[in-house]
N, CA, C and O atoms as CSV, one atom per row, in Angstrom:
chain,resi,resn,atom,element,x,y,z
A,1,MET,N,N,-1.959,-3.030,4.507
A,1,MET,CA,C,-2.609,-4.300,4.396
A,1,MET,C,C,-1.634,-5.351,3.867
A,1,MET,O,O,-1.592,-6.475,4.366
A,2,TYR,N,N,-0.850,-4.977,2.852
A,2,TYR,CA,C,0.126,-5.913,2.318
A,2,TYR,C,C,1.210,-6.218,3.349
A,2,TYR,O,O,1.640,-7.362,3.500
A,3,VAL,N,N,1.634,-5.191,4.043
A,3,VAL,CA,C,2.702,-5.368,5.027
A,3,VAL,C,C,2.226,-6.262,6.166
A,3,VAL,O,O,2.954,-7.151,6.609
A,4,ALA,N,N,1.010,-6.028,6.637
A,4,ALA,CA,C,0.469,-6.838,7.735
A,4,ALA,C,C,0.272,-8.284,7.295
A,4,ALA,O,O,0.621,-9.207,8.030
A,5,GLY,N,N,-0.280,-8.488,6.107
A,5,GLY,CA,C,-0.459,-9.851,5.600
A,5,GLY,C,C,0.862,-10.558,5.395
A,5,GLY,O,O,0.993,-11.745,5.694
A,6,GLY,N,N,1.838,-9.835,4.888
A,6,GLY,CA,C,3.168,-10.426,4.704
A,6,GLY,C,C,3.826,-10.780,6.024
A,6,GLY,O,O,4.477,-11.819,6.139
A,7,ALA,N,N,3.660,-9.918,7.023
A,7,ALA,CA,C,4.237,-10.201,8.341
A,7,ALA,C,C,3.570,-11.422,8.972
A,7,ALA,O,O,4.240,-12.249,9.591
A,8,ILE,N,N,2.257,-11.531,8.816
A,8,ILE,CA,C,1.550,-12.700,9.349
A,8,ILE,C,C,2.022,-13.965,8.650
A,8,ILE,O,O,2.207,-14.998,9.293
A,9,ALA,N,N,2.217,-13.892,7.339
A,9,ALA,CA,C,2.706,-15.062,6.601
A,9,ALA,C,C,4.125,-15.439,7.031
A,9,ALA,O,O,4.447,-16.624,7.123
A,10,LEU,N,N,4.968,-14.453,7.291
A,10,LEU,CA,C,6.329,-14.753,7.753
A,10,LEU,C,C,6.310,-15.444,9.111
A,10,LEU,O,O,7.033,-16.415,9.334
A,11,VAL,N,N,5.484,-14.940,10.006
A,11,VAL,CA,C,5.376,-15.566,11.328
A,11,VAL,C,C,4.800,-16.971,11.192
A,11,VAL,O,O,5.256,-17.906,11.851
A,12,GLY,N,N,3.789,-17.111,10.328
A,12,GLY,CA,C,3.201,-18.432,10.102
A,12,GLY,C,C,4.193,-19.415,9.515
A,12,GLY,O,O,4.179,-20.595,9.867
A,13,SER,N,N,5.052,-18.948,8.624
A,13,SER,CA,C,6.055,-19.846,8.042
A,13,SER,C,C,7.085,-20.274,9.079
A,13,SER,O,O,7.626,-21.378,9.008
A,14,TYR,N,N,7.351,-19.404,10.032
A,14,TYR,CA,C,8.315,-19.745,11.077
A,14,TYR,C,C,7.786,-20.864,11.971
A,14,TYR,O,O,8.541,-21.741,12.391
A,15,PHE,N,N,6.495,-20.830,12.255
A,15,PHE,CA,C,5.914,-21.828,13.143
A,15,PHE,C,C,5.342,-23.044,12.409
A,15,PHE,O,O,4.863,-23.976,13.055
A,16,CYS,N,N,5.381,-23.052,11.095
A,16,CYS,CA,C,4.849,-24.172,10.312
A,16,CYS,C,C,5.757,-25.399,10.483
A,16,CYS,O,O,6.968,-25.295,10.283
A,17,PRO,N,N,5.199,-26.548,10.844
A,17,PRO,CA,C,6.039,-27.724,11.082
A,17,PRO,C,C,6.531,-28.401,9.801
A,17,PRO,O,O,7.463,-29.203,9.868
A,18,TRP,N,N,5.949,-28.113,8.650
A,18,TRP,CA,C,6.342,-28.753,7.403
A,18,TRP,C,C,7.224,-27.826,6.580
A,18,TRP,O,O,6.812,-26.724,6.217
A,19,LYS,N,N,8.431,-28.275,6.290
A,19,LYS,CA,C,9.395,-27.452,5.569
A,19,LYS,C,C,8.913,-27.154,4.152
A,19,LYS,O,O,9.129,-26.057,3.637
A,20,GLY,N,N,8.268,-28.122,3.531
A,20,GLY,CA,C,7.782,-27.915,2.171
A,20,GLY,C,C,6.732,-26.830,2.055
A,20,GLY,O,O,6.609,-26.188,1.012
A,21,LEU,N,N,5.991,-26.628,3.096
A,21,LEU,CA,C,4.972,-25.579,3.111
A,21,LEU,C,C,5.507,-24.277,3.706
A,21,LEU,O,O,5.044,-23.189,3.365
A,22,SER,N,N,6.476,-24.404,4.588
A,22,SER,CA,C,7.024,-23.239,5.277
A,22,SER,C,C,7.767,-22.308,4.319
A,22,SER,O,O,7.651,-21.087,4.419
A,23,ILE,N,N,8.521,-22.883,3.403
A,23,ILE,CA,C,9.322,-22.055,2.488
A,23,ILE,C,C,8.435,-21.217,1.558
A,23,ILE,O,O,8.661,-20.012,1.449
A,24,PRO,N,N,7.432,-21.804,0.882
A,24,PRO,CA,C,6.581,-20.948,0.026
A,24,PRO,C,C,5.808,-19.885,0.811
A,24,PRO,O,O,5.629,-18.766,0.330
A,25,ILE,N,N,5.356,-20.229,2.004
A,25,ILE,CA,C,4.649,-19.235,2.822
A,25,ILE,C,C,5.592,-18.099,3.196
A,25,ILE,O,O,5.204,-16.931,3.170
A,26,GLY,N,N,6.814,-18.436,3.539
A,26,GLY,CA,C,7.800,-17.413,3.890
A,26,GLY,C,C,8.150,-16.519,2.715
A,26,GLY,O,O,8.301,-15.308,2.878
A,27,VAL,N,N,8.279,-17.107,1.529
A,27,VAL,CA,C,8.595,-16.318,0.334
A,27,VAL,C,C,7.431,-15.375,0.008
A,27,VAL,O,O,7.644,-14.201,-0.294
A,28,LEU,N,N,6.209,-15.893,0.071
A,28,LEU,CA,C,5.048,-15.035,-0.176
A,28,LEU,C,C,4.937,-13.926,0.876
A,28,LEU,O,O,4.572,-12.794,0.558
A,29,GLY,N,N,5.250,-14.261,2.114
A,29,GLY,CA,C,5.232,-13.245,3.164
A,29,GLY,C,C,6.262,-12.164,2.935
A,29,GLY,O,O,5.982,-10.980,3.127
A,30,LEU,N,N,7.451,-12.563,2.527
A,30,LEU,CA,C,8.509,-11.593,2.245
A,30,LEU,C,C,8.119,-10.704,1.066
A,30,LEU,O,O,8.343,-9.494,1.098
A,31,LEU,N,N,7.538,-11.301,0.027
A,31,LEU,CA,C,7.077,-10.511,-1.110
A,31,LEU,C,C,5.964,-9.542,-0.698
A,31,LEU,O,O,5.904,-8.414,-1.186
A,32,GLY,N,N,5.099,-9.985,0.191
A,32,GLY,CA,C,4.038,-9.108,0.676
A,32,GLY,C,C,4.573,-7.918,1.449
A,32,GLY,O,O,4.109,-6.792,1.265
A,33,VAL,N,N,5.538,-8.160,2.305
A,33,VAL,CA,C,6.130,-7.067,3.091
A,33,VAL,C,C,6.850,-6.079,2.175
A,33,VAL,O,O,6.654,-4.868,2.287
A,34,VAL,N,N,7.673,-6.587,1.281
A,34,VAL,CA,C,8.418,-5.707,0.369
A,34,VAL,C,C,7.458,-4.961,-0.554
A,34,VAL,O,O,7.619,-3.762,-0.779
A,35,GLY,N,N,6.456,-5.669,-1.090
A,35,GLY,CA,C,5.473,-5.019,-1.958
A,35,GLY,C,C,4.688,-3.946,-1.235
A,35,GLY,O,O,4.409,-2.892,-1.806
A,36,GLY,N,N,4.330,-4.198,0.008
A,36,GLY,CA,C,3.611,-3.200,0.791
A,36,GLY,C,C,4.437,-1.964,1.059
A,36,GLY,O,O,3.920,-0.848,1.022
A,37,ILE,N,N,5.708,-2.151,1.326
A,37,ILE,CA,C,6.599,-1.009,1.550
A,37,ILE,C,C,6.748,-0.194,0.270
A,37,ILE,O,O,6.758,1.036,0.309
A,38,VAL,N,N,6.865,-0.886,-0.870
A,38,VAL,CA,C,6.977,-0.192,-2.153
A,38,VAL,C,C,5.723,0.637,-2.428
A,38,VAL,O,O,5.822,1.785,-2.862
A,39,VAL,N,N,4.550,0.064,-2.178
A,39,VAL,CA,C,3.298,0.793,-2.399
A,39,VAL,C,C,3.223,2.021,-1.491
A,39,VAL,O,O,2.838,3.100,-1.940
A,40,LEU,N,N,3.583,1.865,-0.235
A,40,LEU,CA,C,3.544,3.005,0.691
A,40,LEU,C,C,4.496,4.113,0.261
A,40,LEU,O,O,4.146,5.291,0.327
A,41,LEU,N,N,5.688,3.749,-0.175
A,41,LEU,CA,C,6.660,4.757,-0.593
A,41,LEU,C,C,6.230,5.439,-1.884
A,41,LEU,O,O,6.442,6.641,-2.047
A,42,ARG,N,N,5.632,4.694,-2.799
A,42,ARG,CA,C,5.156,5.312,-4.047
A,42,ARG,C,C,4.016,6.285,-3.768
A,42,ARG,O,O,3.965,7.358,-4.369
A,43,ARG,N,N,3.112,5.935,-2.876
A,43,ARG,CA,C,2.019,6.853,-2.535
A,43,ARG,C,C,2.578,8.126,-1.910
A,43,ARG,O,O,2.132,9.230,-2.219
A,44,ARG,N,N,3.537,7.961,-1.048
A,44,ARG,CA,C,4.126,9.116,-0.379
A,44,ARG,C,C,4.823,10.019,-1.394
A,44,ARG,O,O,4.696,11.242,-1.333
A,45,ASP,N,N,5.559,9.412,-2.331
A,45,ASP,CA,C,6.254,10.178,-3.354
A,45,ASP,C,C,5.265,10.863,-4.284
A,45,ASP,O,O,5.484,12.005,-4.687
A,46,TYR,N,N,4.183,10.182,-4.628
A,46,TYR,CA,C,3.157,10.757,-5.501
A,46,TYR,C,C,2.528,11.984,-4.854
A,46,TYR,O,O,2.339,13.010,-5.508
A,47,ARG,N,N,2.209,11.878,-3.577
A,47,ARG,CA,C,1.615,13.018,-2.880
A,47,ARG,C,C,2.587,14.190,-2.795
A,47,ARG,O,O,2.190,15.346,-2.938
A,48,ALA,N,N,3.860,13.886,-2.563
A,48,ALA,CA,C,4.867,14.956,-2.477
A,48,ALA,C,C,5.029,15.642,-3.825
A,48,ALA,O,O,5.161,16.865,-3.883
A,49,MET,N,N,5.021,14.870,-4.912
A,49,MET,CA,C,5.171,15.464,-6.242
A,49,MET,C,C,3.962,16.326,-6.589
A,49,MET,O,O,4.120,17.394,-7.180
A,50,ARG,N,N,2.756,15.882,-6.230
A,50,ARG,CA,C,1.553,16.678,-6.523
A,50,ARG,C,C,1.599,18.006,-5.785
A,50,ARG,O,O,1.268,19.043,-6.359
A,51,SER,N,N,2.000,17.990,-4.531
A,51,SER,CA,C,2.047,19.239,-3.776
A,51,SER,C,C,3.174,20.135,-4.281
A,51,SER,O,O,3.082,21.359,-4.190
A,52,GLU,N,N,4.226,19.538,-4.807
A,52,GLU,CA,C,5.341,20.314,-5.340
A,52,GLU,C,C,4.928,21.102,-6.585
A,52,GLU,O,O,5.422,22.203,-6.828
A,53,TYR,N,N,4.019,20.524,-7.367
A,53,TYR,CA,C,3.542,21.192,-8.575
A,53,TYR,C,C,2.289,22.028,-8.335
A,53,TYR,O,O,1.697,22.544,-9.283
A,54,GLY,N,N,1.887,22.164,-7.089
A,54,GLY,CA,C,0.776,23.035,-6.754
A,54,GLY,C,C,-0.593,22.439,-7.003
A,54,GLY,O,O,-1.576,23.173,-7.100
A,55,GLN,N,N,-0.675,21.133,-7.106
A,55,GLN,CA,C,-1.965,20.489,-7.291
A,55,GLN,C,C,-2.401,19.909,-5.970
A,55,GLN,O,O,-1.689,19.104,-5.369
A,56,ALA,N,N,-3.550,20.308,-5.523
A,56,ALA,CA,C,-4.059,19.794,-4.256
A,56,ALA,C,C,-4.514,18.356,-4.435
A,56,ALA,O,O,-4.727,17.885,-5.553
A,57,ASP,N,N,-4.655,17.689,-3.340
A,57,ASP,CA,C,-5.175,16.332,-3.361
A,57,ASP,C,C,-6.603,16.363,-3.898
A,57,ASP,O,O,-7.389,17.227,-3.509
A,58,SER,N,N,-6.948,15.435,-4.784
A,58,SER,CA,C,-8.263,15.456,-5.433
A,58,SER,C,C,-9.399,15.314,-4.428
A,58,SER,O,O,-10.489,15.833,-4.667
A,59,THR,N,N,-9.176,14.635,-3.326
A,59,THR,CA,C,-10.243,14.485,-2.344
A,59,THR,C,C,-10.554,15.812,-1.680
A,59,THR,O,O,-11.700,16.062,-1.307
A,60,LEU,N,N,-9.564,16.656,-1.527
A,60,LEU,CA,C,-9.803,17.962,-0.918
A,60,LEU,C,C,-10.525,18.892,-1.879
A,60,LEU,O,O,-11.373,19.676,-1.451
A,61,SER,N,N,-10.210,18.825,-3.168
A,61,SER,CA,C,-10.890,19.693,-4.122
A,61,SER,C,C,-12.333,19.269,-4.320
A,61,SER,O,O,-13.177,20.103,-4.647
A,62,ASP,N,N,-12.635,17.993,-4.128
A,62,ASP,CA,C,-14.006,17.520,-4.238
A,62,ASP,C,C,-14.864,18.081,-3.108
A,62,ASP,O,O,-16.071,18.254,-3.277
A,63,LEU,N,N,-14.273,18.359,-1.993
A,63,LEU,CA,C,-15.015,18.851,-0.844
A,63,LEU,C,C,-15.187,20.368,-0.850
A,63,LEU,O,O,-15.941,20.905,-0.039
A,64,SER,N,N,-14.502,21.059,-1.749
A,64,SER,CA,C,-14.531,22.516,-1.725
A,64,SER,C,C,-15.864,23.101,-2.153
A,64,SER,O,O,-16.210,24.206,-1.737
A,65,GLY,N,N,-16.616,22.392,-2.970
A,65,GLY,CA,C,-17.929,22.864,-3.372
A,65,GLY,C,C,-17.898,23.824,-4.551
A,65,GLY,O,O,-18.941,24.376,-4.903
A,66,GLU,N,N,-16.740,24.046,-5.181
A,66,GLU,CA,C,-16.637,24.958,-6.309
A,66,GLU,C,C,-17.370,24.435,-7.530
A,66,GLU,O,O,-17.882,25.224,-8.325
A,67,ASP,N,N,-17.430,23.133,-7.694
A,67,ASP,CA,C,-18.007,22.543,-8.891
A,67,ASP,C,C,-19.479,22.194,-8.715
A,67,ASP,O,O,-20.054,21.542,-9.587
A,68,GLN,N,N,-20.085,22.590,-7.655
A,68,GLN,CA,C,-21.482,22.251,-7.463
A,68,GLN,C,C,-22.340,23.039,-8.434
A,68,GLN,O,O,-22.135,24.235,-8.639
A,69,GLY,N,N,-23.309,22.348,-9.030
A,69,GLY,CA,C,-24.210,22.987,-9.965
A,69,GLY,C,C,-23.709,23.002,-11.398
A,69,GLY,O,O,-24.448,23.420,-12.290
A,70,LYS,N,N,-22.499,22.568,-11.652
A,70,LYS,CA,C,-21.961,22.522,-13.009
A,70,LYS,C,C,-22.180,21.135,-13.584
A,70,LYS,O,O,-22.024,20.134,-12.885
A,71,LEU,N,N,-22.534,21.078,-14.829
A,71,LEU,CA,C,-22.686,19.790,-15.506
A,71,LEU,C,C,-21.366,19.392,-16.132
A,71,LEU,O,O,-20.607,20.249,-16.584
A,72,PRO,N,N,-21.083,18.082,-16.163
A,72,PRO,CA,C,-19.807,17.634,-16.760
A,72,PRO,C,C,-19.758,17.840,-18.247
A,72,PRO,O,O,-18.755,17.514,-18.883
């Protein structure tokens, strides 16, 4: 979502006829693209580290049904 929004902002800044508005839109778009890439890489690294330590993804353990009937 961040990457797509940033890419749209970059394209919009390229076609913007006003230089004063084009530069801030382009900077925000670039920050969006870079921020989105950072988020994607961190999620990927987090998932790899969890599997490396033998912890399954929490969404998969929720579906296993082992905790049904137990009170917190």
